[in-house]
FIGU-239850 format. One record per residue: residue number from 0; residue in one letter; z, x, y of N, C-alpha, C, O in turn. Coordinates in Angstrom, 2 decimals, m for minus. Each point is the difference from the previous one (the first is absolute). Last residue first. Example, Ala and Ser with C-alpha at 12.3 -4.5 7.8 and 13.67 -1.06 7.14 Angstrom:
BEGIN
{1,s,{7.08,12.85,m2.25},{0.06,0.82,1.19},{0.73,m0.77,1.09},{0.17,0.51,1.11}}
{0,a,{m0.24,m0.22,m6.83},{0.00,m0.89,1.19},{0.00,0.90,1.20},{0.66,1.04,m0.02}}
END
This chain:
BEGIN
{133,s,{169.24,105.47,55.23},{1.05,m0.48,0.88},{1.25,m0.38,m0.78},{0.99,m0.43,0.60}}
{132,y,{m5.64,3.96,m0.98},{0.90,m0.96,m0.64},{1.05,m0.46,1.03},{0.42,0.76,0.87}}
{131,l,{m4.00,2.41,0.27},{m0.57,m0.87,m1.04},{0.90,m1.11,m0.49},{m0.48,m1.06,m0.39}}
{130,i,{1.70,4.39,3.94},{m1.43,m0.40,0.24},{m0.43,m1.09,m0.97},{m0.63,m0.97,0.42}}
{129,m,{5.16,2.93,m0.51},{m0.31,m0.52,1.39},{m1.40,m0.52,0.16},{m0.23,m0.93,0.78}}
{128,k,{1.62,2.82,m4.96},{0.85,m1.17,0.27},{m0.38,m0.58,1.42},{m0.14,m1.21,0.18}}
{127,r,{m1.95,5.22,m1.54},{m0.52,m1.15,m0.78},{0.83,m1.25,0.32},{m0.55,m1.10,0.11}}
{126,a,{1.88,5.18,1.87},{m1.28,m0.41,0.51},{m0.53,m1.25,m0.77},{m0.56,m0.91,0.61}}
{125,g,{4.68,2.84,m2.06},{0.10,m0.46,1.32},{m1.36,m0.56,0.58},{m0.04,m1.09,0.58}}
{124,f,{0.21,3.18,m4.88},{0.69,m1.27,0.02},{m0.01,m0.59,1.38},{m0.37,m1.16,0.18}}
{123,n,{m1.61,5.47,m0.72},{m0.72,m1.04,m0.66},{0.74,m1.35,0.06},{m0.64,m1.01,0.29}}
{122,w,{2.72,4.89,1.64},{m1.24,m0.41,0.71},{m0.62,m1.21,m0.70},{m0.26,m1.03,0.63}}
{121,v,{3.91,2.95,m2.85},{0.45,m0.64,1.21},{m1.19,m0.50,0.84},{0.03,m1.13,0.49}}
{120,l,{m0.89,3.67,m4.39},{0.50,m1.33,m0.33},{0.45,m0.76,1.29},{m0.25,m1.20,0.15}}
{119,v,{m0.99,5.82,m0.05},{m1.14,m0.89,0.12},{0.43,m1.44,m0.33},{m0.60,m0.94,0.53}}
{118,l,{3.79,4.38,m1.00},{m0.39,m0.10,1.37},{m1.12,m1.01,0.22},{0.01,m0.76,0.97}}
{117,a,{1.54,1.80,m5.38},{1.04,m0.66,0.77},{m0.39,m0.23,1.49},{0.32,m1.03,0.59}}
{116,t,{m3.24,3.44,m3.50},{0.02,m1.41,m0.23},{1.06,m0.70,0.76},{m0.24,m1.10,0.49}}
{115,t,{m0.02,5.79,m0.26},{m1.11,m0.58,0.68},{0.06,m1.53,m0.15},{m0.14,m0.74,0.97}}
{114,m,{3.12,3.38,m3.45},{0.37,m0.01,1.40},{m1.04,m0.72,0.86},{0.34,m0.73,0.93}}
{113,f,{m1.29,1.34,m5.53},{1.20,m0.91,0.19},{0.35,m0.11,1.46},{0.21,m1.10,0.51}}
{112,k,{m3.60,4.19,m1.73},{m0.41,m1.36,m0.04},{1.10,m1.00,0.18},{m0.18,m1.03,0.66}}
{111,a,{0.91,5.74,m1.01},{m0.39,m0.44,1.33},{m0.45,m1.45,0.01},{0.15,m0.70,1.00}}
{110,v,{0.75,2.75,m5.12},{1.28,m0.27,0.73},{m0.33,m0.50,1.39},{0.65,m0.92,0.49}}
{109,l,{m4.18,2.33,m3.15},{0.56,m1.21,m0.61},{1.32,m0.37,0.60},{0.39,m1.17,m0.04}}
{108,p,{m2.72,5.16,1.60},{m0.66,m1.31,0.34},{0.62,m1.25,m0.66},{0.03,m1.08,0.61}}
{107,y,{2.79,5.52,0.86},{m0.87,m0.33,m1.08},{m0.60,m1.42,0.17},{0.71,m0.95,0.35}}
{106,i,{0.75,3.98,3.84},{0.61,m0.90,m0.98},{m1.03,m0.36,m1.05},{m1.16,m0.25,0.32}}
{105,g,{0.79,2.99,3.94},{0.06,0.63,m1.34},{0.65,m0.84,m1.04},{0.46,0.56,m1.00}}
{104,s,{m1.61,m1.17,5.99},{1.40,0.17,m0.48},{0.12,0.65,m1.35},{1.07,0.51,m0.34}}
{103,v,{m5.41,m1.34,2.42},{0.84,0.56,1.04},{1.41,0.33,m0.56},{0.53,1.08,0.26}}
{102,d,{m3.76,m3.04,m3.17},{m0.56,1.22,0.54},{0.90,0.67,1.09},{0.09,1.22,0.08}}
{101,v,{1.50,m5.25,m2.31},{m0.49,0.92,m0.99},{m0.45,1.34,0.68},{0.52,1.07,m0.30}}
{100,f,{1.12,m4.77,2.98},{1.03,0.33,m1.01},{m0.49,1.09,m0.92},{0.80,0.87,m0.33}}
{99,v,{m3.82,m2.52,3.57},{1.16,0.64,0.65},{1.03,0.44,m1.06},{0.50,1.13,0.06}}
{98,w,{m4.23,m3.48,m1.61},{m0.40,1.30,0.48},{1.17,0.73,0.63},{0.23,1.18,m0.25}}
{97,m,{0.45,m5.61,m1.13},{m0.15,0.86,m1.15},{m0.41,1.43,0.47},{0.52,0.99,m0.52}}
{96,f,{m0.25,m4.33,3.82},{1.34,0.40,m0.48},{m0.11,0.93,m1.23},{0.76,0.96,m0.12}}
{95,l,{m4.84,m2.69,1.84},{0.67,0.86,0.97},{1.33,0.48,m0.50},{0.29,1.20,0.04}}
{94,v,{m2.59,m4.29,m2.71},{m0.68,1.31,0.02},{0.67,0.95,0.94},{0.24,1.16,m0.34}}
{93,t,{1.32,m5.56,0.37},{0.32,0.62,m1.28},{m0.61,1.37,m0.05},{0.70,0.96,m0.36}}
{92,l,{m1.76,m3.67,4.03},{1.35,0.52,0.07},{0.41,0.71,m1.25},{0.70,1.01,0.06}}
{91,l,{m4.77,m3.11,m0.18},{m0.05,1.10,0.96},{1.36,0.64,0.22},{0.14,1.22,0.05}}
{90,l,{m0.30,m5.15,m2.62},{m0.62,1.12,m0.69},{m0.13,1.23,0.88},{0.29,1.11,m0.46}}
{89,g,{1.21,m5.08,2.44},{1.02,0.57,m0.90},{m0.52,1.19,m0.82},{0.70,0.99,m0.22}}
{88,i,{m3.74,m3.32,2.80},{0.92,0.70,0.89},{1.10,0.64,m0.81},{0.36,1.16,0.21}}
{87,i,{m3.02,m3.89,m2.62},{m0.78,1.23,0.36},{0.82,0.84,1.00},{0.08,1.22,m0.12}}
{86,g,{1.59,m5.48,m1.11},{0.13,1.00,m1.10},{m0.76,1.29,0.30},{0.43,1.08,m0.40}}
{85,i,{m0.87,m4.64,3.38},{1.36,0.46,0.08},{0.27,1.09,m1.08},{0.67,1.01,0.24}}
{84,l,{m4.75,m3.10,m0.55},{0.05,0.81,1.25},{1.35,0.59,0.19},{0.13,1.19,0.27}}
{83,a,{m0.73,m4.29,m3.75},{m0.52,1.29,m0.35},{0.04,0.95,1.22},{0.31,1.18,m0.14}}
{82,f,{1.00,m5.60,0.77},{0.92,0.61,m0.94},{m0.46,1.43,m0.32},{0.80,0.93,m0.02}}
{81,v,{m3.77,m3.52,2.51},{1.13,0.36,0.83},{1.08,0.71,m0.86},{0.54,1.01,0.43}}
{80,f,{m4.23,m2.71,m2.74},{m0.46,1.02,0.92},{1.16,0.52,0.88},{0.18,1.21,0.16}}
{79,f,{0.54,m4.88,m3.08},{m0.06,1.28,m0.71},{m0.41,1.14,0.92},{0.53,1.11,m0.10}}
{78,e,{m0.59,m5.41,2.01},{1.38,0.40,m0.43},{0.01,1.30,m0.71},{0.81,0.87,0.33}}
{77,m,{m4.92,m2.79,0.75},{0.62,0.58,1.17},{1.39,0.45,m0.30},{0.45,1.04,0.48}}
{76,a,{m2.74,m3.22,m3.93},{m0.70,1.29,0.29},{0.65,0.67,1.24},{0.21,1.21,0.01}}
{75,i,{1.37,m5.51,m1.37},{0.49,1.10,m0.84},{m0.70,1.32,0.31},{0.60,1.07,m0.07}}
{74,n,{0.41,m5.70,2.53},{m1.03,0.98,0.17},{0.41,1.25,m0.79},{0.47,0.98,0.59}}
{73,d,{2.35,m4.66,m0.40},{m1.27,m0.72,m0.07},{m1.21,0.94,0.16},{m1.15,m0.41,m0.17}}
{72,k,{5.74,1.94,0.49},{m0.30,m0.39,m1.38},{m1.31,m0.75,m0.12},{m0.58,m0.02,m1.08}}
{71,l,{3.24,2.46,4.83},{m1.42,0.00,m0.19},{m0.48,m0.48,m1.37},{m1.10,0.35,m0.44}}
{70,r,{5.75,m0.09,1.83},{m0.65,m0.48,1.18},{m1.48,m0.11,m0.20},{m0.60,m0.88,0.61}}
{69,r,{4.74,0.33,m4.13},{m1.06,0.93,0.28},{m0.78,m0.58,1.19},{m0.45,m1.15,m0.04}}
{68,c,{5.60,0.56,m2.58},{m1.03,m0.50,0.98},{m1.03,1.10,0.34},{0.35,1.11,0.39}}
{67,a,{3.14,m0.21,m3.53},{m0.17,m1.46,m0.22},{m1.13,m0.52,0.88},{m0.75,m0.88,m0.42}}
{66,f,{1.64,5.95,m1.79},{m0.01,m0.73,1.26},{m0.35,m1.45,m0.30},{m0.95,m0.29,m0.74}}
{65,v,{1.45,3.21,m3.08},{0.90,0.50,1.03},{0.09,m0.92,1.18},{1.10,m0.44,0.34}}
{64,w,{m4.04,m0.34,m4.35},{1.44,m0.06,m0.25},{0.84,0.33,1.21},{1.02,m0.66,0.18}}
{63,k,{m6.02,0.48,m0.52},{0.40,m0.86,m1.06},{1.53,m0.21,m0.09},{0.46,m1.01,m0.53}}
{62,n,{m2.70,3.88,3.77},{m0.50,m1.33,0.12},{0.52,m0.97,m1.02},{0.13,m1.19,0.28}}
{61,s,{1.09,5.79,m0.46},{0.49,m0.58,1.25},{m0.43,m1.40,0.18},{0.78,m0.84,0.46}}
{60,s,{m2.41,3.29,m4.16},{1.43,m0.46,m0.16},{0.56,m0.54,1.28},{0.83,m0.91,m0.04}}
{59,i,{m5.28,2.66,0.10},{0.12,m1.14,m0.91},{1.44,m0.52,m0.10},{0.25,m1.20,0.08}}
{58,y,{m0.96,5.06,2.47},{m0.68,m1.13,0.60},{0.16,m1.26,m0.85},{0.38,m1.07,0.47}}
{57,v,{1.10,5.21,m2.17},{0.99,m0.56,0.98},{m0.62,m1.23,0.69},{0.71,m0.97,0.28}}
{56,f,{m3.48,3.47,m3.28},{1.15,m0.64,m0.72},{0.92,m0.72,0.99},{0.38,m1.15,m0.23}}
{55,v,{m3.85,3.69,2.05},{m0.54,m1.20,m0.66},{1.09,m0.72,m0.74},{0.07,m1.23,0.05}}
{54,l,{1.11,5.36,1.86},{m0.32,m0.98,1.04},{m0.51,m1.31,m0.63},{0.45,m1.07,0.38}}
{53,g,{0.27,4.88,m3.11},{1.25,m0.69,0.36},{m0.22,m1.05,1.00},{0.65,m1.04,m0.07}}
{52,a,{m4.28,3.75,m1.05},{0.39,m0.85,m1.18},{1.27,m0.76,0.30},{0.12,m1.17,m0.35}}
{51,i,{m1.45,4.22,3.59},{m0.95,m1.13,m0.04},{0.32,m0.94,m1.18},{m0.02,m1.22,0.12}}
{50,f,{2.46,5.28,0.39},{0.35,m0.92,1.00},{m0.90,m1.22,m0.02},{0.47,m1.11,0.25}}
{49,g,{m1.40,4.66,m3.20},{1.21,m0.72,m0.37},{0.36,m1.03,1.01},{0.38,m1.11,m0.37}}
{48,l,{m3.90,3.92,1.37},{m0.38,m0.89,m1.12},{1.22,m0.84,m0.41},{m0.09,m1.21,m0.20}}
{47,a,{0.88,4.59,3.40},{m0.82,m1.12,0.59},{m0.41,m0.98,m1.11},{0.06,m1.21,0.22}}
{46,a,{2.26,5.12,m1.50},{0.87,m0.87,0.73},{m0.76,m1.19,0.60},{0.51,m1.12,0.04}}
{45,s,{m2.99,4.47,m2.22},{0.86,m0.71,m0.98},{0.88,m0.98,0.69},{0.14,m1.13,m0.47}}
{44,i,{m2.67,4.00,3.13},{m0.87,m0.96,m0.63},{0.85,m0.86,m0.98},{m0.12,m1.23,m0.03}}
{43,l,{2.40,4.74,1.94},{m0.31,m0.98,1.05},{m0.95,m1.10,m0.57},{0.20,m1.19,0.27}}
{42,y,{0.99,4.95,m3.02},{1.13,m0.90,0.21},{m0.28,m1.11,1.05},{0.50,m1.12,m0.12}}
{41,h,{m4.33,3.31,m3.03},{0.76,0.44,1.18},{1.09,m1.03,0.27},{m0.23,m1.19,m0.20}}
{40,c,{m1.45,1.30,m4.81},{m0.59,m0.29,1.32},{0.95,0.58,1.11},{1.19,0.23,m0.25}}
{39,g,{m0.83,m0.16,m4.83},{m0.13,1.20,0.83},{m0.64,m0.29,1.35},{m0.54,0.91,0.63}}
{38,l,{1.88,m3.73,m4.70},{m1.38,0.20,0.30},{m0.28,1.21,0.94},{m1.14,0.45,0.12}}
{37,l,{5.65,m1.70,m1.62},{m0.87,m0.04,m1.20},{m1.42,0.36,0.30},{m0.64,0.70,m0.79}}
{36,v,{3.93,m0.75,4.36},{0.48,0.86,m1.10},{m0.99,0.05,m1.11},{m0.35,1.09,m0.46}}
{35,y,{m0.73,m3.67,4.39},{0.42,1.33,0.40},{0.33,0.91,m1.23},{m0.48,1.12,m0.12}}
{34,c,{m0.79,m5.76,m0.48},{m1.09,0.71,0.67},{0.38,1.46,0.28},{m0.80,0.91,m0.23}}
{33,v,{4.08,m3.74,m1.74},{m1.19,0.15,m0.89},{m1.07,0.87,0.67},{m0.51,0.96,m0.59}}
{32,t,{4.26,m2.12,3.23},{0.35,0.93,m1.09},{m1.18,0.25,m0.92},{m0.29,1.15,m0.33}}
{31,l,{m0.24,m4.34,3.79},{0.15,1.38,0.54},{0.29,0.95,m1.09},{m0.61,1.07,m0.04}}
{30,f,{0.45,m5.57,m1.19},{m1.29,0.51,0.36},{0.06,1.46,0.53},{m0.79,0.86,m0.39}}
{29,s,{4.87,m3.00,m0.39},{m0.69,0.21,m1.25},{m1.43,0.59,0.20},{m0.40,0.96,m0.65}}
{28,y,{2.92,m2.37,4.37},{0.52,1.23,m0.55},{m0.67,0.38,m1.32},{m0.27,1.18,m0.27}}
{27,d,{m0.80,m5.39,2.20},{m0.38,1.08,0.92},{0.34,1.34,m0.64},{m0.87,0.86,m0.19}}
{26,v,{2.51,m4.68,m1.96},{m1.43,0.04,m0.14},{m0.53,1.21,0.74},{m0.73,0.80,m0.58}}
{25,i,{5.20,m1.63,1.22},{m0.23,0.42,m1.39},{m1.47,0.17,m0.31},{m0.41,0.97,m0.63}}
{24,f,{1.62,m2.88,4.75},{0.26,1.45,0.03},{m0.20,0.61,m1.42},{m0.54,1.10,m0.14}}
{23,g,{0.37,m5.78,0.64},{m1.22,0.62,0.56},{0.11,1.49,0.04},{m0.99,0.70,m0.22}}
{22,a,{4.77,m3.05,m1.06},{m1.00,m0.09,m1.04},{m1.33,0.59,0.44},{m0.69,0.65,m0.77}}
{21,g,{3.97,m0.94,4.03},{0.46,0.93,m1.06},{m0.97,0.05,m1.17},{m0.34,1.07,m0.50}}
{20,g,{m0.31,m4.19,3.97},{m0.37,1.33,0.39},{0.42,1.05,m1.03},{m0.69,1.00,m0.21}}
{19,a,{2.00,m5.37,m0.53},{m1.46,0.08,m0.10},{m0.48,1.39,0.37},{m0.86,0.58,m0.67}}
{18,v,{5.38,m1.35,1.24},{m0.33,m0.10,m1.42},{m1.49,0.16,m0.22},{m0.45,0.76,m0.85}}
{17,l,{2.00,m0.98,5.25},{0.41,1.26,m0.63},{m0.36,0.03,m1.44},{m0.48,1.01,m0.51}}
{16,y,{m0.24,m4.98,2.85},{m0.99,1.02,0.38},{0.31,1.36,m0.65},{m0.87,0.73,m0.45}}
{15,k,{4.00,m4.22,m0.03},{m1.19,m0.26,m0.82},{m1.08,1.09,0.27},{m0.63,0.53,m0.91}}
{14,a,{4.36,m0.38,3.66},{0.39,0.36,m1.35},{m1.18,m0.22,m0.99},{m0.27,0.84,m0.86}}
{13,f,{m0.21,m2.34,5.28},{m0.06,1.42,m0.02},{0.38,0.53,m1.43},{m0.61,0.96,m0.47}}
{12,t,{0.99,m5.55,1.22},{m1.43,0.41,0.03},{m0.15,1.48,m0.08},{m0.88,0.50,m0.70}}
{11,a,{5.22,m2.22,1.02},{m0.58,m0.28,m1.29},{m1.44,0.38,m0.06},{m0.46,0.53,m1.01}}
{10,l,{2.63,m0.11,5.09},{0.49,1.01,m0.94},{m0.54,m0.30,m1.38},{m0.35,0.94,m0.72}}
{9,s,{m0.67,m4.05,4.00},{m0.69,1.28,0.29},{0.48,1.10,m0.94},{m0.81,0.82,m0.44}}
{8,a,{2.92,m4.97,0.12},{m1.37,m0.15,m0.43},{m0.76,1.31,0.25},{m0.79,0.43,m0.84}}
{7,y,{5.11,m0.72,2.47},{0.03,0.15,m1.43},{m1.38,m0.14,m0.56},{m0.33,0.69,m0.96}}
{6,k,{0.81,m1.27,5.59},{0.35,1.36,m0.36},{0.00,0.18,m1.49},{m0.47,1.03,m0.48}}
{5,d,{m0.16,m5.32,2.11},{m1.17,0.78,0.32},{0.25,1.48,m0.39},{m0.88,0.66,m0.55}}
{4,l,{4.49,m3.61,0.29},{m0.96,m0.27,m1.05},{m1.28,0.81,0.16},{m0.57,0.47,m0.99}}
{3,r,{3.80,m0.19,4.36},{0.55,0.61,m1.22},{m1.00,m0.23,m1.17},{m0.26,0.91,m0.79}}
{2,r,{m0.69,m2.95,4.89},{m0.20,1.48,0.09},{0.49,0.70,m1.28},{m0.59,0.96,m0.48}}
{1,s,{1.41,m5.57,0.98},{m1.42,0.22,m0.23},{m0.28,1.53,0.03},{m0.76,0.50,m0.83}}
{0,m,{5.10,m2.08,1.90},{m0.24,m0.13,m1.41},{m1.47,0.36,m0.30},{m0.27,0.64,m1.01}}
END
């Protein structure tokens, strides 16, 4: 019975993370679109700025709503540092995947962002769950 409850709790947590991540993606994608389409910035710079804005949004929502237990809640500076470090690795993955999808594969940057986000989501959730949240 306990395993079943743990499984449902994990699924509920992942569902919340998907919602928070989805909202973070909207923030991220909005920055990408504004910077790339409206301001004419390079797509990699636009993607990086969007990712950072999304990172801050997801950090706040993860702590306030997604995860019930925070391992480093007594050391917020360290918690944010680790959260951001995982995000920086995610950012590097984002830049790598965007480059592969756009420059190597010829996919339009705004389409490539959807594919990239799905891949980076797996990294971000898994690493944050294992390291920061129980």
